N, C-alpha and C positions, 0 to 999 in steps of 0.2 A: 504493500500500500504506500510505498514511498514514491510511486510514479506520479508526477504532477498532472499528467494528462487524465489519469483516473480520477483524481480529486476534482479536476476541472469538470469532467463529465458528471460526477455525482452532485456537485454543488449546483451546476447548471440545471440538471434535471429537477432537483429539489425545489429550487427557486421558481423555475418555469411552471412546474406542476402546481405549486401553491398559488402562484399568481393567476394561473388559468382557472383553477377551482374558485378562487375568491371572486374574480370577475364574473364567472358563470353564475355563481350564487347570487351576486348582486343584481345581475340582469334578470335572473329568474324571479327573485323576490320583488323587485321594483317594476318589472315589465308586466307582471300579472294584472295589476290595476289598469294599466294602459290597454292591455289586450281585452280585458272585460269590457272596457268602454268601446273598443274597436268592434267587438262582436255584439254590441247592443245588449249587454248584460248576460249573454250566454256564457256562464262560468265554465261549464264542462268543455266547451269548444276553446275558450281562452286558455284553460289549463292545458289542454292537449297541444295546442299550437305552441304555447310557452315551453312545454317539455320538449317538443320536437326541435325548437330553436336552440335550446340548451344542448341537446345531443349533437346537433350539427356544429355548434360552437366548439364543443369538446373535440369532436373529430377533426375539425380543421386545425385548431390550435395545437392539440397534442400531436397531430400528424406533422405539423411544421416543426414543433420542438424536437421531435425525434429525427426528422430529416436534417435539421441544423446542428445535430449533436457533434458530428465529425468535425475535427479541426485540421486545417491543412498544415499548420506549423505547430507541432507539439511543443508545449511550454517546457522550459528547462528549469525555471526558477519561479518563486512566488510572484514576482512582478509580472511575468508573462501570464501566469494563471489568472491574476486579477484583471489584466488587460483583456485577455480572451473572454473571460467571464463577463466583463462589463459590455463588451461588444455583443456577445450572444444575448445577454439579458436585455440590452437596449433594443435589439431587433425584435425580440419576443414582445417587449412592451409596445413597440410600434405596431406589430401585428395585432395584439390585443386591442389597442386603441382603434385601429382600422376596423376590426370586427365589431367593436362597440358602436362606432359611428354607422357602420353598415346596418346593424340591428336597429339603431334609432331611425335610420332612413326607412327601413322596411316597416317598422312600427308606425311611423308617421304616414306613410302611404296607405297602410291598412286602415288607420284611423280616419284619414281623409275619405277613403272609399266608403267606410262604414257610416260616416256622418253625412255623406252626400245625399243619401236617400231621405234624410230627416230635414233637410233644408227646404224652406218654402220656395215656390217658384218665383222667378224674378217678376217684378211689378213694372208695368208700362208707365212711363212718365205721364203726368196729367197736365204738365205745364212746361213751357220752355222759357228760358231767360235769355234775352238778347244781350250781346256784349255792349258795353257803354260806347257811345259815339264820342270820338275824340273832339275836343273843342279847339277851334283854330284861333 
């Protein structure tokens, strides 16, 4: 266990998995209310979609984390372990942030679609206002 590369991999996996689980739980917990609103109060449908979104989130993020595990230049000292680790965790954080904003975009589209059926039809204007005439 004196191999710095093994330590890099273990620390990277631990931090990445904890971050992914934390973000997924946050999205699941806070996204439920939003999805219930999107689905017009249909809680079973909202819970089902919420669960499916979280599963997809886990698959994409954990898949990326495992693909990004390999390092091209194995570290030989603690400084290189920290530098490699910060690069890898930084990219994981960017991927998690991107997935978060993608989920927000999807949620907002779903909400807009769900609310569009509840809006009243547009009203025809009953009066027109003429622009002011410039005085010379």
